[in-house]
All heavy atoms as a GROMACS GRO file, in nm:
protein
  540
    1MET      N    1   0.084  -0.117   0.000
    1MET     CA    2   0.000   0.000   0.000
    1MET      C    3   0.089   0.124   0.000
    1MET      O    4   0.181   0.136   0.079
    1MET     CB    5  -0.089  -0.002   0.125
    1MET     CG    6  -0.170   0.122   0.140
    1MET     SD    7  -0.263   0.117   0.293
    1MET     CE    8  -0.424   0.138   0.227
    2VAL      N    9   0.059   0.220  -0.087
    2VAL     CA   10   0.134   0.344  -0.098
    2VAL      C   11   0.043   0.459  -0.059
    2VAL      O   12  -0.067   0.471  -0.109
    2VAL     CB   13   0.186   0.364  -0.242
    2VAL    CG1   14   0.257   0.497  -0.254
    2VAL    CG2   15   0.275   0.250  -0.282
    3ILE      N   16   0.092   0.540   0.031
    3ILE     CA   17   0.016   0.657   0.072
    3ILE      C   18   0.084   0.780   0.015
    3ILE      O   19   0.202   0.803   0.038
    3ILE     CB   20   0.009   0.667   0.226
    3ILE    CG1   21  -0.060   0.543   0.283
    3ILE    CG2   22  -0.061   0.795   0.267
    3ILE    CD1   23  -0.059   0.538   0.433
    4THR      N   24   0.009   0.853  -0.061
    4THR     CA   25   0.063   0.976  -0.118
    4THR      C   26  -0.006   1.095  -0.055
    4THR      O   27  -0.125   1.093  -0.032
    4THR     CB   28   0.040   0.982  -0.270
    4THR    OG1   29  -0.070   0.902  -0.306
    4THR    CG2   30   0.160   0.944  -0.348
    5ARG      N   31   0.073   1.193  -0.030
    5ARG     CA   32   0.017   1.316   0.024
    5ARG      C   33  -0.016   1.409  -0.091
    5ARG      O   34   0.064   1.426  -0.181
    5ARG     CB   35   0.117   1.386   0.115
    5ARG     CG   36   0.140   1.314   0.242
    5ARG     CD   37   0.228   1.395   0.329
    5ARG     NE   38   0.237   1.331   0.460
    5ARG     CZ   39   0.288   1.387   0.565
    5ARG    NH1   40   0.338   1.508   0.558
    5ARG    NH2   41   0.293   1.323   0.678
    6THR      N   42  -0.131   1.468  -0.082
    6THR     CA   43  -0.165   1.568  -0.182
    6THR      C   44  -0.102   1.699  -0.139
    6THR      O   45  -0.084   1.725  -0.020
    6THR     CB   46  -0.317   1.585  -0.194
    6THR    OG1   47  -0.368   1.621  -0.067
    6THR    CG2   48  -0.382   1.458  -0.244
    7LYS      N   49  -0.068   1.779  -0.234
    7LYS     CA   50  -0.006   1.907  -0.203
    7LYS      C   51  -0.110   2.000  -0.144
    7LYS      O   52  -0.216   2.020  -0.201
    7LYS     CB   53   0.053   1.968  -0.331
    7LYS     CG   54   0.133   2.092  -0.305
    7LYS     CD   55   0.204   2.138  -0.429
    7LYS     CE   56   0.290   2.257  -0.399
    7LYS     NZ   57   0.365   2.302  -0.513
    8THR      N   58  -0.080   2.052  -0.029
    8THR     CA   59  -0.171   2.148   0.033
    8THR      C   60  -0.106   2.285   0.030
    8THR      O   61   0.015   2.299   0.044
    8THR     CB   62  -0.202   2.109   0.179
    8THR    OG1   63  -0.081   2.101   0.251
    8THR    CG2   64  -0.275   1.976   0.186
    9TYR      N   65  -0.188   2.383   0.012
    9TYR     CA   66  -0.138   2.520   0.008
    9TYR      C   67  -0.163   2.585   0.142
    9TYR      O   68  -0.264   2.563   0.206
    9TYR     CB   69  -0.208   2.598  -0.104
    9TYR     CG   70  -0.174   2.544  -0.240
    9TYR    CD1   71  -0.255   2.452  -0.303
    9TYR    CD2   72  -0.057   2.582  -0.303
    9TYR    CE1   73  -0.222   2.400  -0.428
    9TYR    CE2   74  -0.022   2.531  -0.426
    9TYR     CZ   75  -0.106   2.440  -0.488
    9TYR     OH   76  -0.072   2.390  -0.610
   10LYS      N   77  -0.068   2.665   0.182
   10LYS     CA   78  -0.080   2.732   0.311
   10LYS      C   79  -0.196   2.830   0.305
   10LYS      O   80  -0.213   2.902   0.210
   10LYS     CB   81   0.050   2.807   0.341
   10LYS     CG   82   0.047   2.877   0.474
   10LYS     CD   83   0.185   2.923   0.512
   10LYS     CE   84   0.183   3.007   0.636
   10LYS     NZ   85   0.172   2.935   0.757
   11LYS      N   86  -0.272   2.829   0.411
   11LYS     CA   87  -0.382   2.923   0.421
   11LYS      C   88  -0.340   3.033   0.517
   11LYS      O   89  -0.278   3.008   0.619
   11LYS     CB   90  -0.506   2.852   0.472
   11LYS     CG   91  -0.547   2.737   0.384
   11LYS     CD   92  -0.696   2.726   0.377
   11LYS     CE   93  -0.728   2.602   0.300
   11LYS     NZ   94  -0.791   2.602   0.187
   12TYR      N   95  -0.374   3.153   0.482
   12TYR     CA   96  -0.338   3.267   0.563
   12TYR      C   97  -0.462   3.321   0.630
   12TYR      O   98  -0.567   3.335   0.568
   12TYR     CB   99  -0.270   3.374   0.477
   12TYR     CG  100  -0.149   3.321   0.407
   12TYR    CD1  101  -0.151   3.292   0.271
   12TYR    CD2  102  -0.032   3.296   0.478
   12TYR    CE1  103  -0.039   3.239   0.208
   12TYR    CE2  104   0.080   3.243   0.414
   12TYR     CZ  105   0.076   3.215   0.279
   12TYR     OH  106   0.186   3.164   0.218
   13GLY      N  107  -0.451   3.354   0.756
   13GLY     CA  108  -0.564   3.406   0.831
   13GLY      C  109  -0.594   3.550   0.795
   13GLY      O  110  -0.508   3.622   0.742
   14PRO      N  111  -0.716   3.594   0.824
   14PRO     CA  112  -0.755   3.731   0.792
   14PRO      C  113  -0.665   3.835   0.858
   14PRO      O  114  -0.632   3.937   0.796
   14PRO     CB  115  -0.897   3.742   0.847
   14PRO     CG  116  -0.945   3.604   0.864
   14PRO     CD  117  -0.824   3.518   0.883
   15GLU      N  118  -0.622   3.809   0.981
   15GLU     CA  119  -0.535   3.904   1.050
   15GLU      C  120  -0.399   3.914   0.980
   15GLU      O  121  -0.341   4.021   0.968
   15GLU     CB  122  -0.515   3.864   1.197
   15GLU     CG  123  -0.642   3.866   1.280
   15GLU     CD  124  -0.721   3.736   1.268
   15GLU    OE1  125  -0.666   3.634   1.221
   15GLU    OE2  126  -0.839   3.737   1.304
   16GLN      N  127  -0.350   3.799   0.935
   16GLN     CA  128  -0.219   3.795   0.869
   16GLN      C  129  -0.225   3.872   0.736
   16GLN      O  130  -0.134   3.948   0.703
   16GLN     CB  131  -0.180   3.650   0.845
   16GLN     CG  132  -0.039   3.628   0.804
   16GLN     CD  133  -0.004   3.480   0.796
   16GLN    OE1  134  -0.091   3.395   0.792
   16GLN    NE2  135   0.123   3.452   0.793
   17ILE      N  136  -0.333   3.855   0.662
   17ILE     CA  137  -0.349   3.923   0.533
   17ILE      C  138  -0.367   4.073   0.556
   17ILE      O  139  -0.306   4.155   0.487
   17ILE     CB  140  -0.467   3.864   0.455
   17ILE    CG1  141  -0.439   3.718   0.420
   17ILE    CG2  142  -0.494   3.945   0.329
   17ILE    CD1  143  -0.558   3.642   0.368
   18ALA      N  144  -0.451   4.108   0.653
   18ALA     CA  145  -0.474   4.249   0.682
   18ALA      C  146  -0.344   4.318   0.724
   18ALA      O  147  -0.316   4.430   0.683
   18ALA     CB  148  -0.580   4.264   0.791
   19ARG      N  149  -0.264   4.248   0.805
   19ARG     CA  150  -0.135   4.304   0.849
   19ARG      C  151  -0.042   4.324   0.730
   19ARG      O  152   0.024   4.427   0.719
   19ARG     CB  153  -0.072   4.210   0.952
   19ARG     CG  154   0.050   4.269   1.017
   19ARG     CD  155   0.104   4.179   1.124
   19ARG     NE  156   0.238   4.146   1.081
   19ARG     CZ  157   0.308   4.045   1.122
   19ARG    NH1  158   0.259   3.962   1.210
   19ARG    NH2  159   0.430   4.024   1.079
   20PHE      N  160  -0.040   4.227   0.639
   20PHE     CA  161   0.042   4.237   0.519
   20PHE      C  162   0.004   4.362   0.438
   20PHE      O  163   0.091   4.442   0.402
   20PHE     CB  164   0.027   4.110   0.434
   20PHE     CG  165   0.078   4.124   0.294
   20PHE    CD1  166   0.214   4.131   0.269
   20PHE    CD2  167  -0.009   4.130   0.186
   20PHE    CE1  168   0.263   4.144   0.139
   20PHE    CE2  169   0.038   4.143   0.057
   20PHE     CZ  170   0.174   4.151   0.034
   21ILE      N  171  -0.125   4.379   0.411
   21ILE     CA  172  -0.171   4.493   0.331
   21ILE      C  173  -0.142   4.624   0.406
   21ILE      O  174  -0.093   4.720   0.346
   21ILE     CB  175  -0.322   4.482   0.301
   21ILE    CG1  176  -0.352   4.358   0.214
   21ILE    CG2  177  -0.374   4.608   0.235
   21ILE    CD1  178  -0.294   4.361   0.075
   22TYR      N  179  -0.168   4.627   0.535
   22TYR     CA  180  -0.146   4.748   0.613
   22TYR      C  181   0.001   4.790   0.611
   22TYR      O  182   0.034   4.905   0.584
   22TYR     CB  183  -0.193   4.726   0.758
   22TYR     CG  184  -0.164   4.845   0.847
   22TYR    CD1  185  -0.247   4.957   0.843
   22TYR    CD2  186  -0.054   4.846   0.933
   22TYR    CE1  187  -0.220   5.067   0.924
   22TYR    CE2  188  -0.028   4.955   1.013
   22TYR     CZ  189  -0.111   5.065   1.008
   22TYR     OH  190  -0.084   5.174   1.086
   23ILE      N  191   0.090   4.696   0.640
   23ILE     CA  192   0.233   4.727   0.642
   23ILE      C  193   0.280   4.772   0.504
   23ILE      O  194   0.357   4.867   0.490
   23ILE     CB  195   0.316   4.607   0.691
   23ILE    CG1  196   0.286   4.581   0.838
   23ILE    CG2  197   0.466   4.631   0.672
   23ILE    CD1  198   0.347   4.453   0.892
   24LEU      N  199   0.231   4.705   0.401
   24LEU     CA  200   0.269   4.739   0.264
   24LEU      C  201   0.229   4.883   0.232
   24LEU      O  202   0.307   4.960   0.176
   24LEU     CB  203   0.202   4.642   0.166
   24LEU     CG  204   0.254   4.637   0.025
   24LEU    CD1  205   0.399   4.592   0.023
   24LEU    CD2  206   0.170   4.543  -0.058
   25GLN      N  207   0.108   4.920   0.270
   25GLN     CA  208   0.059   5.055   0.241
   25GLN      C  209   0.128   5.161   0.326
   25GLN      O  210   0.160   5.269   0.278
   25GLN     CB  211  -0.092   5.063   0.265
   25GLN     CG  212  -0.173   4.986   0.163
   25GLN     CD  213  -0.321   4.989   0.194
   25GLN    OE1  214  -0.362   5.000   0.309
   25GLN    NE2  215  -0.401   4.978   0.090
   26GLU      N  216   0.148   5.132   0.453
   26GLU     CA  217   0.202   5.232   0.545
   26GLU      C  218   0.352   5.256   0.528
   26GLU      O  219   0.398   5.367   0.548
   26GLU     CB  220   0.171   5.194   0.690
   26GLU     CG  221   0.024   5.198   0.724
   26GLU     CD  222  -0.038   5.336   0.708
   26GLU    OE1  223   0.023   5.435   0.753
   26GLU    OE2  224  -0.147   5.345   0.648
   27THR      N  225   0.426   5.151   0.496
   27THR     CA  226   0.572   5.166   0.490
   27THR      C  227   0.624   5.189   0.349
   27THR      O  228   0.732   5.244   0.332
   27THR     CB  229   0.643   5.042   0.547
   27THR    OG1  230   0.615   4.930   0.464
   27THR    CG2  231   0.599   5.015   0.690
   28GLY      N  232   0.550   5.140   0.251
   28GLY     CA  233   0.599   5.151   0.114
   28GLY      C  234   0.713   5.054   0.086
   28GLY      O  235   0.782   5.066  -0.015
   29ALA      N  236   0.733   4.958   0.175
   29ALA     CA  237   0.839   4.858   0.156
   29ALA      C  238   0.802   4.765   0.040
   29ALA      O  239   0.688   4.764  -0.007
   29ALA     CB  240   0.857   4.777   0.284
   30THR      N  241   0.897   4.688  -0.003
   30THR     CA  242   0.873   4.597  -0.115
   30THR      C  243   0.788   4.479  -0.071
   30THR      O  244   0.787   4.440   0.046
   30THR     CB  245   1.006   4.543  -0.172
   30THR    OG1  246   1.070   4.465  -0.072
   30THR    CG2  247   1.096   4.656  -0.220
   31VAL      N  248   0.717   4.422  -0.168
   31VAL     CA  249   0.631   4.307  -0.140
   31VAL      C  250   0.710   4.192  -0.078
   31VAL      O  251   0.668   4.134   0.022
   31VAL     CB  252   0.554   4.262  -0.267
   31VAL    CG1  253   0.481   4.131  -0.244
   31VAL    CG2  254   0.456   4.371  -0.310
   32PRO      N  255   0.826   4.154  -0.134
   32PRO     CA  256   0.900   4.043  -0.073
   32PRO      C  257   0.939   4.066   0.073
   32PRO      O  258   0.929   3.976   0.156
   32PRO     CB  259   1.024   4.029  -0.162
   32PRO     CG  260   0.983   4.085  -0.293
   32PRO     CD  261   0.890   4.198  -0.259
   33LYS      N  262   0.979   4.189   0.107
   33LYS     CA  263   1.020   4.218   0.245
   33LYS      C  264   0.901   4.212   0.340
   33LYS      O  265   0.910   4.158   0.449
   33LYS     CB  266   1.087   4.355   0.254
   33LYS     CG  267   1.226   4.356   0.197
   33LYS     CD  268   1.294   4.488   0.216
   33LYS     CE  269   1.433   4.482   0.156
   33LYS     NZ  270   1.508   4.605   0.177
   34VAL      N  271   0.789   4.270   0.300
   34VAL     CA  272   0.670   4.268   0.385
   34VAL      C  273   0.616   4.127   0.396
   34VAL      O  274   0.574   4.083   0.505
   34VAL     CB  275   0.562   4.366   0.331
   34VAL    CG1  276   0.436   4.357   0.414
   34VAL    CG2  277   0.614   4.508   0.330
   35ALA      N  278   0.616   4.053   0.287
   35ALA     CA  279   0.568   3.915   0.288
   35ALA      C  280   0.650   3.832   0.386
   35ALA      O  281   0.594   3.756   0.467
   35ALA     CB  282   0.576   3.854   0.148
   36GLU      N  283   0.780   3.846   0.382
   36GLU     CA  284   0.867   3.771   0.473
   36GLU      C  285   0.838   3.809   0.619
   36GLU      O  286   0.829   3.722   0.706
   36GLU     CB  287   1.014   3.799   0.442
   36GLU     CG  288   1.109   3.720   0.528
   36GLU     CD  289   1.256   3.745   0.496
   36GLU    OE1  290   1.285   3.814   0.396
   36GLU    OE2  291   1.340   3.695   0.571
   37ALA      N  292   0.820   3.937   0.644
   37ALA     CA  293   0.791   3.983   0.780
   37ALA      C  294   0.657   3.928   0.831
   37ALA      O  295   0.641   3.907   0.951
   37ALA     CB  296   0.789   4.135   0.784
   38CYS      N  297   0.564   3.903   0.740
   38CYS     CA  298   0.431   3.854   0.778
   38CYS      C  299   0.418   3.703   0.768
   38CYS      O  300   0.312   3.648   0.796
   38CYS     CB  301   0.325   3.920   0.690
   38CYS     SG  302   0.311   4.097   0.718
   39GLY      N  303   0.524   3.635   0.724
   39GLY     CA  304   0.520   3.490   0.713
   39GLY      C  305   0.438   3.440   0.595
   39GLY      O  306   0.377   3.334   0.601
   40ILE      N  307   0.437   3.519   0.488
   40ILE     CA  308   0.361   3.484   0.367
   40ILE      C  309   0.462   3.459   0.254
   40ILE      O  310   0.557   3.537   0.239
   40ILE     CB  311   0.264   3.597   0.328
   40ILE    CG1  312   0.162   3.618   0.441
   40ILE    CG2  313   0.194   3.568   0.197
   40ILE    CD1  314   0.069   3.736   0.419
   41LEU      N  315   0.440   3.355   0.178
   41LEU     CA  316   0.526   3.330   0.063
   41LEU      C  317   0.515   3.446  -0.035
   41LEU      O  318   0.406   3.502  -0.054
   41LEU     CB  319   0.486   3.201  -0.008
   41LEU     CG  320   0.505   3.071   0.069
   41LEU    CD1  321   0.447   2.955  -0.009
   41LEU    CD2  322   0.653   3.048   0.095
   42THR      N  323   0.626   3.481  -0.099
   42THR     CA  324   0.627   3.594  -0.190
   42THR      C  325   0.527   3.577  -0.303
   42THR      O  326   0.453   3.670  -0.336
   42THR     CB  327   0.769   3.616  -0.248
   42THR    OG1  328   0.860   3.634  -0.139
   42THR    CG2  329   0.774   3.738  -0.338
   43SER      N  330   0.520   3.458  -0.361
   43SER     CA  331   0.425   3.436  -0.471
   43SER      C  332   0.282   3.453  -0.423
   43SER      O  333   0.198   3.512  -0.492
   43SER     CB  334   0.445   3.298  -0.533
   43SER     OG  335   0.426   3.197  -0.435
   44SER      N  336   0.252   3.407  -0.302
   44SER     CA  337   0.118   3.424  -0.246
   44SER      C  338   0.091   3.571  -0.215
   44SER      O  339  -0.021   3.619  -0.232
   44SER     CB  340   0.103   3.342  -0.118
   44SER     OG  341   0.114   3.205  -0.145
   45ALA      N  342   0.194   3.642  -0.171
   45ALA     CA  343   0.179   3.784  -0.139
   45ALA      C  344   0.139   3.863  -0.264
   45ALA      O  345   0.051   3.949  -0.258
   45ALA     CB  346   0.308   3.838  -0.081
   46TYR      N  347   0.204   3.834  -0.376
   46TYR     CA  348   0.168   3.903  -0.500
   46TYR      C  349   0.025   3.870  -0.541
   46TYR      O  350  -0.050   3.956  -0.587
   46TYR     CB  351   0.265   3.869  -0.612
   46TYR     CG  352   0.393   3.949  -0.606
   46TYR    CD1  353   0.513   3.888  -0.571
   46TYR    CD2  354   0.395   4.085  -0.634
   46TYR    CE1  355   0.631   3.962  -0.564
   46TYR    CE2  356   0.511   4.159  -0.628
   46TYR     CZ  357   0.629   4.097  -0.593
   46TYR     OH  358   0.745   4.170  -0.587
   47LYS      N  359  -0.017   3.744  -0.522
   47LYS     CA  360  -0.155   3.706  -0.554
   47LYS      C  361  -0.253   3.780  -0.464
   47LYS      O  362  -0.356   3.829  -0.509
   47LYS     CB  363  -0.174   3.554  -0.541
   47LYS     CG  364  -0.104   3.476  -0.649
   47LYS     CD  365  -0.120   3.327  -0.626
   47LYS     CE  366  -0.036   3.250  -0.727
   47LYS     NZ  367  -0.040   3.105  -0.701
   48LEU      N  368  -0.221   3.787  -0.334
   48LEU     CA  369  -0.308   3.859  -0.241
   48LEU      C  370  -0.316   4.006  -0.275
   48LEU      O  371  -0.424   4.067  -0.271
   48LEU     CB  372  -0.257   3.841  -0.098
   48LEU     CG  373  -0.273   3.702  -0.038
   48LEU    CD1  374  -0.193   3.691   0.092
   48LEU    CD2  375  -0.419   3.670  -0.014
   49LEU      N  376  -0.203   4.066  -0.310
   49LEU     CA  377  -0.202   4.207  -0.347
   49LEU      C  378  -0.283   4.232  -0.473
   49LEU      O  379  -0.361   4.326  -0.480
   49LEU     CB  380  -0.058   4.256  -0.365
   49LEU     CG  381  -0.042   4.403  -0.400
   49LEU    CD1  382  -0.103   4.493  -0.293
   49LEU    CD2  383   0.105   4.436  -0.421
   50ASN      N  384  -0.267   4.145  -0.572
   50ASN     CA  385  -0.345   4.160  -0.695
   50ASN      C  386  -0.494   4.144  -0.668
   50ASN      O  387  -0.577   4.218  -0.722
   50ASN     CB  388  -0.301   4.058  -0.801
   50ASN     CG  389  -0.167   4.094  -0.860
   50ASN    OD1  390  -0.126   4.209  -0.859
   50ASN    ND2  391  -0.097   3.994  -0.912
   51GLN      N  392  -0.529   4.048  -0.582
   51GLN     CA  393  -0.669   4.028  -0.546
   51GLN      C  394  -0.722   4.152  -0.474
   51GLN      O  395  -0.833   4.198  -0.500
   51GLN     CB  396  -0.684   3.906  -0.456
   51GLN     CG  397  -0.826   3.876  -0.416
   51GLN     CD  398  -0.835   3.758  -0.322
   51GLN    OE1  399  -0.736   3.690  -0.293
   51GLN    NE2  400  -0.953   3.733  -0.272
   52PHE      N  401  -0.643   4.209  -0.386
   52PHE     CA  402  -0.681   4.329  -0.313
   52PHE      C  403  -0.704   4.445  -0.410
   52PHE      O  404  -0.805   4.515  -0.402
   52PHE     CB  405  -0.572   4.364  -0.212
   52PHE     CG  406  -0.597   4.490  -0.136
   52PHE    CD1  407  -0.688   4.492  -0.031
   52PHE    CD2  408  -0.527   4.606  -0.165
   52PHE    CE1  409  -0.711   4.608   0.041
   52PHE    CE2  410  -0.549   4.722  -0.094
   52PHE     CZ  411  -0.641   4.724   0.009
   53ASN      N  412  -0.611   4.465  -0.503
   53ASN     CA  413  -0.622   4.575  -0.598
   53ASN      C  414  -0.738   4.556  -0.695
   53ASN      O  415  -0.801   4.654  -0.736
   53ASN     CB  416  -0.492   4.591  -0.676
   53ASN     CG  417  -0.381   4.646  -0.590
   53ASN    OD1  418  -0.405   4.716  -0.493
   53ASN    ND2  419  -0.257   4.612  -0.623
   54ASP      N  420  -0.767   4.432  -0.733
   54ASP     CA  421  -0.875   4.404  -0.829
   54ASP      C  422  -1.013   4.404  -0.766
   54ASP      O  423  -1.113   4.402  -0.836
   54ASP     CB  424  -0.851   4.269  -0.898
   54ASP     CG  425  -0.730   4.271  -0.989
   54ASP    OD1  426  -0.682   4.381  -1.025
   54ASP    OD2  427  -0.682   4.161  -1.024
   55SER      N  428  -1.021   4.402  -0.634
   55SER     CA  429  -1.150   4.387  -0.568
   55SER      C  430  -1.194   4.514  -0.496
   55SER      O  431  -1.256   4.508  -0.390
   55SER     CB  432  -1.145   4.271  -0.469
   55SER     OG  433  -1.053   4.302  -0.365
   56ASN      N  434  -1.160   4.628  -0.552
   56ASN     CA  435  -1.198   4.756  -0.491
   56ASN      C  436  -1.144   4.766  -0.349
   56ASN      O  437  -1.212   4.814  -0.259
   56ASN     CB  438  -1.351   4.773  -0.494
   56ASN     CG  439  -1.392   4.917  -0.473
   56ASN    OD1  440  -1.314   5.008  -0.495
   56ASN    ND2  441  -1.515   4.936  -0.430
   57GLU      N  442  -1.025   4.716  -0.330
   57GLU     CA  443  -0.954   4.719  -0.203
   57GLU      C  444  -1.026   4.645  -0.091
   57GLU      O  445  -1.019   4.684   0.025
   57GLU     CB  446  -0.919   4.861  -0.165
   57GLU     CG  447  -0.827   4.926  -0.266
   57GLU     CD  448  -0.772   5.060  -0.223
   57GLU    OE1  449  -0.804   5.107  -0.113
   57GLU    OE2  450  -0.696   5.117  -0.300
   58ILE      N  451  -1.095   4.538  -0.126
   58ILE     CA  452  -1.157   4.449  -0.028
   58ILE      C  453  -1.102   4.311  -0.055
   58ILE      O  454  -1.115   4.259  -0.165
   58ILE     CB  455  -1.311   4.446  -0.041
   58ILE    CG1  456  -1.367   4.586  -0.017
   58ILE    CG2  457  -1.370   4.347   0.058
   58ILE    CD1  458  -1.514   4.598  -0.045
   59ILE      N  459  -1.038   4.251   0.043
   59ILE     CA  460  -0.978   4.121   0.020
   59ILE      C  461  -1.033   4.014   0.114
   59ILE      O  462  -1.038   3.898   0.081
   59ILE     CB  463  -0.824   4.128   0.031
   59ILE    CG1  464  -0.762   4.002  -0.024
   59ILE    CG2  465  -0.780   4.155   0.172
   59ILE    CD1  466  -0.613   4.010  -0.041
   60LEU      N  467  -1.078   4.055   0.231
   60LEU     CA  468  -1.124   3.959   0.329
   60LEU      C  469  -1.276   3.943   0.320
   60LEU      O  470  -1.346   4.042   0.308
   60LEU     CB  471  -1.085   4.005   0.470
   60LEU     CG  472  -0.937   4.033   0.489
   60LEU    CD1  473  -0.913   4.093   0.627
   60LEU    CD2  474  -0.855   3.908   0.472
   61PRO      N  475  -1.326   3.821   0.327
   61PRO     CA  476  -1.470   3.802   0.322
   61PRO      C  477  -1.539   3.879   0.435
   61PRO      O  478  -1.497   3.873   0.549
   61PRO     CB  479  -1.488   3.651   0.343
   61PRO     CG  480  -1.355   3.592   0.314
   61PRO     CD  481  -1.253   3.698   0.343
   62GLY      N  482  -1.640   3.954   0.399
   62GLY     CA  483  -1.715   4.029   0.498
   62GLY      C  484  -1.650   4.158   0.543
   62GLY      O  485  -1.703   4.228   0.627
   63SER      N  486  -1.535   4.190   0.486
   63SER     CA  487  -1.467   4.313   0.530
   63SER      C  488  -1.518   4.431   0.450
   63SER      O  489  -1.576   4.417   0.343
   63SER     CB  490  -1.316   4.300   0.514
   63SER     OG  491  -1.282   4.294   0.378
   64LYS      N  492  -1.491   4.548   0.503
   64LYS     CA  493  -1.530   4.671   0.434
   64LYS      C  494  -1.405   4.734   0.377
   64LYS      O  495  -1.294   4.702   0.417
   64LYS     CB  496  -1.598   4.766   0.531
   64LYS     CG  497  -1.725   4.704   0.586
   64LYS     CD  498  -1.803   4.804   0.665
   64LYS     CE  499  -1.923   4.728   0.720
   64LYS     NZ  500  -2.039   4.796   0.734
   65SER      N  501  -1.423   4.824   0.285
   65SER     CA  502  -1.311   4.891   0.221
   65SER      C  503  -1.223   4.960   0.325
   65SER      O  504  -1.272   5.016   0.422
   65SER     CB  505  -1.361   4.994   0.120
   65SER     OG  506  -1.253   5.063   0.065
   66THR      N  507  -1.094   4.956   0.302
   66THR     CA  508  -1.001   5.019   0.395
   66THR      C  509  -0.965   5.160   0.350
   66THR      O  510  -0.882   5.224   0.411
   66THR     CB  511  -0.871   4.938   0.406
   66THR    OG1  512  -0.813   4.926   0.276
   66THR    CG2  513  -0.897   4.800   0.465
   67GLN      N  514  -1.028   5.207   0.242
   67GLN     CA  515  -0.999   5.341   0.195
   67GLN      C  516  -1.047   5.444   0.295
   67GLN      O  517  -1.153   5.431   0.355
   67GLN     CB  518  -1.070   5.369   0.062
   67GLN     CG  519  -1.001   5.311  -0.057
   67GLN     CD  520  -1.072   5.353  -0.184
   67GLN    OE1  521  -1.192   5.378  -0.183
   67GLN    NE2  522  -0.999   5.362  -0.290
   68LYS      N  523  -0.968   5.548   0.313
   68LYS     CA  524  -1.009   5.658   0.401
   68LYS      C  525  -1.103   5.748   0.322
   68LYS      O  526  -1.081   5.777   0.207
   68LYS     CB  527  -0.886   5.737   0.446
   68LYS     CG  528  -0.796   5.656   0.535
   68LYS     CD  529  -0.677   5.737   0.577
   68LYS     CE  530  -0.584   5.651   0.661
   68LYS     NZ  531  -0.462   5.721   0.694
   69GLU      N  532  -1.206   5.791   0.390
   69GLU     CA  533  -1.304   5.877   0.322
   69GLU      C  534  -1.276   6.021   0.350
   69GLU      O  535  -1.223   6.062   0.444
   69GLU     CB  536  -1.446   5.839   0.368
   69GLU     CG  537  -1.479   5.699   0.323
   69GLU     CD  538  -1.621   5.661   0.365
   69GLU    OE1  539  -1.706   5.749   0.378
   69GLU    OE2  540  -1.644   5.543   0.382
   0.00000   0.00000   0.00000
């Protein structure tokens, strides 16, 4: 009998994603540096950032826009 593991992708919590976006916006640091500081893979960080930018700056389910009015 052979047991194979399926590849699982790391899931990031809402707080972790929000922290990533917040630090990125507030510091202007590069995506790779902020991703590393938040424990997010760089490739995932770019996907999250693109999703954030494409979704009217809403990335988390049930969240409201983070734009200042």
